[in-house]
BAPA-707184 format. One line per 8 residues: their letters; for each residue x, y, z of C-alpha. Coordinates in nm, 2 decimals. Each point is the difference from the previous one (the first is absolute). Layout:
REM residues N
a = X:Y:Z ~ ...;
***
This chain:
REM residues 248
xxxxxxxx = -7.44:-0.82:-5.11 ~ 0.03:-0.34:-0.16 ~ -0.29:-0.24:-0.04 ~ 0.18:-0.24:0.24 ~ -0.03:0.26:0.27 ~ -0.38:0.01:-0.02 ~ -0.22:-0.25:0.18 ~ -0.36:-0.03:0.11;
xxxxxxxx = -0.06:0.08:0.37 ~ -0.30:0.09:0.21 ~ -0.02:0.38:0.05 ~ -0.13:0.10:0.34 ~ -0.12:0.33:-0.14 ~ -0.15:-0.12:-0.33 ~ -0.14:-0.31:0.17 ~ 0.07:-0.22:-0.30;
xxxxxxxx = 0.30:-0.17:-0.16 ~ 0.20:0.25:-0.20 ~ 0.33:0.02:-0.18 ~ 0.28:0.10:0.24 ~ 0.35:0.10:-0.08 ~ 0.28:-0.12:0.23 ~ 0.20:0.29:0.14 ~ 0.22:-0.22:0.22;
xxxxxxxx = 0.03:-0.37:0.08 ~ 0.23:-0.23:0.20 ~ 0.01:-0.37:0.07 ~ 0.14:-0.15:0.32 ~ 0.08:-0.37:0.02 ~ 0.05:-0.18:0.33 ~ 0.09:-0.36:0.09 ~ -0.11:-0.18:0.32;
xxxxxxxx = 0.08:-0.34:0.13 ~ -0.30:-0.22:0.04 ~ -0.09:-0.05:0.37 ~ -0.06:-0.37:0.00 ~ 0.11:-0.29:-0.22 ~ -0.35:-0.15:-0.01 ~ -0.15:0.33:-0.12 ~ -0.22:0.05:-0.30;
xxxxxxxx = 0.31:0.14:-0.17 ~ 0.19:-0.33:0.04 ~ 0.28:0.18:0.19 ~ 0.10:0.21:-0.30 ~ 0.10:0.36:0.05 ~ -0.29:0.25:-0.04 ~ 0.05:0.28:-0.25 ~ -0.22:0.31:0.02;
xxxxxxxx = 0.00:0.29:-0.24 ~ -0.16:0.33:0.06 ~ -0.06:0.27:-0.26 ~ -0.06:0.36:0.11 ~ -0.13:0.24:-0.27 ~ -0.12:0.36:-0.03 ~ -0.23:0.05:-0.29 ~ -0.20:0.29:-0.14;
xxxxxxxx = -0.35:-0.04:-0.14 ~ 0.00:0.12:-0.36 ~ -0.36:0.12:0.05 ~ 0.00:0.21:0.31 ~ 0.38:0.01:0.07 ~ -0.05:-0.12:0.36 ~ 0.28:-0.20:0.15 ~ -0.02:-0.36:0.11;
xxxxxxxx = 0.23:-0.21:0.21 ~ 0.00:-0.37:-0.09 ~ 0.14:-0.27:0.23 ~ 0.00:-0.35:-0.15 ~ 0.15:-0.32:0.15 ~ 0.10:-0.32:-0.16 ~ 0.08:-0.32:0.20 ~ 0.17:-0.30:-0.16;
xxxxxxxx = 0.14:-0.33:0.13 ~ 0.30:-0.02:-0.24 ~ 0.24:0.26:-0.12 ~ -0.04:-0.13:-0.36 ~ -0.36:0.09:0.01 ~ 0.06:0.34:0.14 ~ 0.26:0.14:-0.24 ~ -0.22:0.05:-0.31;
xxxxxxxx = -0.05:0.29:-0.23 ~ -0.36:0.03:0.10 ~ -0.09:0.12:0.35 ~ -0.27:-0.23:0.14 ~ -0.14:0.17:0.31 ~ -0.23:-0.13:0.26 ~ -0.36:0.03:-0.13 ~ -0.08:0.27:0.25;
xxxxxxxx = 0.16:0.32:-0.12 ~ -0.03:0.30:0.24 ~ 0.00:0.34:-0.15 ~ -0.01:0.32:0.21 ~ -0.07:0.34:-0.12 ~ 0.27:0.24:0.12 ~ -0.15:0.30:0.19 ~ 0.08:0.36:-0.08;
xxxxxxxx = 0.24:0.01:0.30 ~ 0.19:-0.33:0.03 ~ 0.07:-0.10:0.36 ~ 0.19:-0.31:0.09 ~ -0.18:-0.17:0.28 ~ 0.18:-0.24:0.23 ~ -0.16:-0.35:-0.01 ~ -0.21:-0.08:0.31;
xxxxxxxx = 0.20:-0.32:0.04 ~ 0.29:-0.13:-0.21 ~ -0.05:-0.35:-0.15 ~ 0.27:-0.23:0.14 ~ 0.29:-0.05:-0.24 ~ -0.04:-0.38:0.03 ~ -0.36:0.00:-0.13 ~ 0.08:-0.08:-0.36;
xxxxxxxx = 0.18:-0.32:0.12 ~ -0.33:-0.15:0.12 ~ -0.05:-0.32:-0.19 ~ -0.34:0.08:-0.14 ~ -0.06:0.23:-0.29 ~ -0.35:0.10:0.13 ~ 0.14:0.10:0.34 ~ 0.27:0.21:-0.17;
xxxxxxxx = -0.26:0.19:-0.20 ~ -0.23:0.04:0.31 ~ 0.29:0.17:0.18 ~ 0.00:0.28:-0.25 ~ -0.38:0.04:0.04 ~ 0.00:-0.03:0.38 ~ 0.26:0.27:0.06 ~ -0.14:0.21:-0.28;
xxxxxxxx = -0.34:0.00:0.17 ~ 0.16:0.08:0.34 ~ 0.19:0.29:-0.16 ~ -0.33:0.14:-0.14 ~ -0.18:-0.05:0.34 ~ -0.22:-0.28:-0.14 ~ 0.03:-0.20:0.33 ~ -0.29:-0.23:-0.06;
xxxxxxxx = 0.14:-0.12:-0.33 ~ 0.34:-0.04:0.16 ~ -0.14:-0.21:0.28 ~ -0.19:-0.22:-0.25 ~ 0.33:-0.05:-0.18 ~ 0.18:-0.09:0.33 ~ -0.26:-0.28:0.06 ~ 0.05:-0.13:-0.36;
xxxxxxxx = 0.38:-0.01:0.04 ~ -0.02:-0.19:0.33 ~ -0.26:-0.24:-0.16 ~ 0.23:-0.05:-0.30 ~ 0.29:-0.08:0.24 ~ -0.20:-0.28:0.16 ~ -0.14:-0.14:-0.32 ~ 0.35:-0.01:-0.14;
xxxxxxxx = 0.10:-0.23:0.28 ~ -0.31:-0.23:0.05 ~ -0.22:0.06:-0.30 ~ -0.34:0.16:-0.02 ~ -0.23:-0.14:0.27 ~ -0.31:0.21:-0.09 ~ -0.02:0.20:0.33 ~ 0.22:0.15:0.26;
xxxxxxxx = -0.15:-0.23:0.26 ~ 0.18:-0.29:-0.16 ~ 0.29:0.19:-0.15 ~ 0.15:0.16:0.31 ~ 0.02:-0.32:0.22 ~ 0.16:-0.21:-0.28 ~ 0.25:0.28:-0.08 ~ 0.09:0.03:0.37;
xxxxxxxx = 0.05:-0.38:0.03 ~ 0.19:-0.03:-0.33 ~ 0.24:0.29:0.06 ~ 0.03:-0.06:0.38 ~ -0.11:0.36:0.07 ~ 0.02:0.14:0.35 ~ -0.29:0.13:0.20 ~ 0.10:0.37:-0.05;
xxxxxxxx = 0.03:-0.04:-0.38 ~ -0.34:-0.18:-0.01 ~ -0.16:0.28:0.19 ~ 0.15:0.25:-0.25 ~ -0.13:-0.19:-0.30 ~ -0.35:-0.02:0.15 ~ 0.01:0.37:0.09 ~ 0.09:0.10:-0.36;
xxxxxxxx = -0.26:-0.23:-0.15 ~ -0.27:0.13:0.23 ~ 0.10:0.36:-0.07 ~ -0.01:-0.06:-0.37 ~ -0.34:-0.16:0.03 ~ -0.12:0.30:0.19 ~ 0.13:0.23:-0.26 ~ -0.19:-0.20:-0.27;
xxxxxxxx = -0.33:-0.01:0.17 ~ 0.00:0.29:0.25 ~ 0.16:0.34:0.05 ~ 0.34:-0.01:0.16 ~ 0.15:0.31:0.16 ~ 0.35:0.01:0.14 ~ 0.03:0.19:0.32 ~ 0.33:0.16:-0.09;
xxxxxxxx = 0.29:-0.04:-0.24 ~ 0.19:-0.23:0.23 ~ -0.28:-0.25:-0.01 ~ 0.02:-0.01:-0.38 ~ 0.38:-0.04:0.02 ~ -0.05:-0.30:0.24 ~ -0.22:-0.17:-0.26 ~ 0.26:0.02:-0.28;
xxxxxxxx = 0.29:-0.08:0.23 ~ -0.18:-0.32:0.10 ~ -0.07:-0.09:-0.36 ~ 0.37:0.06:-0.10 ~ 0.13:-0.19:0.30 ~ -0.21:-0.31:-0.08 ~ 0.10:0.00:-0.37 ~ 0.37:0.06:0.08;
xxxxxxxx = 0.01:-0.29:0.26 ~ -0.17:-0.24:-0.24 ~ 0.17:0.08:-0.33 ~ 0.32:0.21:0.05 ~ 0.14:-0.10:0.33 ~ 0.05:-0.37:-0.09 ~ 0.22:0.10:-0.30 ~ 0.21:0.23:0.22;
xxxxxxxx = 0.05:-0.28:0.25 ~ 0.10:-0.23:-0.28 ~ 0.25:0.25:-0.13 ~ 0.16:0.05:0.34 ~ 0.02:-0.38:0.05 ~ 0.17:-0.05:-0.33 ~ 0.25:0.28:0.07 ~ 0.12:-0.18:0.32;
xxxxxxxx = 0.34:-0.17:-0.07 ~ 0.02:-0.36:0.09 ~ 0.20:-0.09:0.31 ~ 0.33:-0.15:-0.10 ~ 0.07:-0.35:0.15 ~ 0.33:-0.01:0.18 ~ 0.19:-0.33:-0.04 ~ 0.01:-0.20:0.31;
xxxxxxxx = 0.35:-0.06:0.15 ~ 0.12:-0.36:-0.05 ~ -0.05:-0.23:0.30 ~ 0.30:-0.09:0.20 ~ 0.05:-0.37:-0.04 ~ 0.32:-0.03:0.20 ~ -0.01:-0.22:0.31 ~ 0.12:0.14:0.32;
***
């Protein structure tokens, strides 16, 4: 094993940072179109790079699965020799019997196109918490994402009492959408300060469906409508027939 294949990672068994040898690694790069031209990313394509690695602790020989993400605004910043991951690196110890568990809910494929880097990162954490049955953390994340959506539109107003009405007026939000925003904010507040229990799986699904619907209508749908409008061919103007000037 070369020295370049050895790195310091946290070992879940040794409970300290130890030398690990990479047994396998792969990097996946994806490009997404920014959702809105007035986004924090200035309408540039969003490039994300994810590195998946399997490493073995050189102390206790336990295996670790490392999942690291890197988000960049410009391709020139992404293609570098050094991998610059998101500061939060998640390492899982592989159990004796590895079982692939289906995610509790798949993150929408359009999520990386959201025009705010923090919201993109929150998506990974929200759906990760949901997958591991950390519902309280997931609901707190839902509230933060909805709050970020409104702040991105009207700025930080200091409280939801001022933020929601200004967002509704600025974006011309309908009554049903306003009710959905208030419901998610109240639910997130309850998860932060009180214990929240979902009656069944379908109620949990409704919460995340509502969050995804609000985000999709605000960020993604306008771009889809614009693309459709731009694809419509212009109507050709037919020349008018010349007027008959002959006298009868």
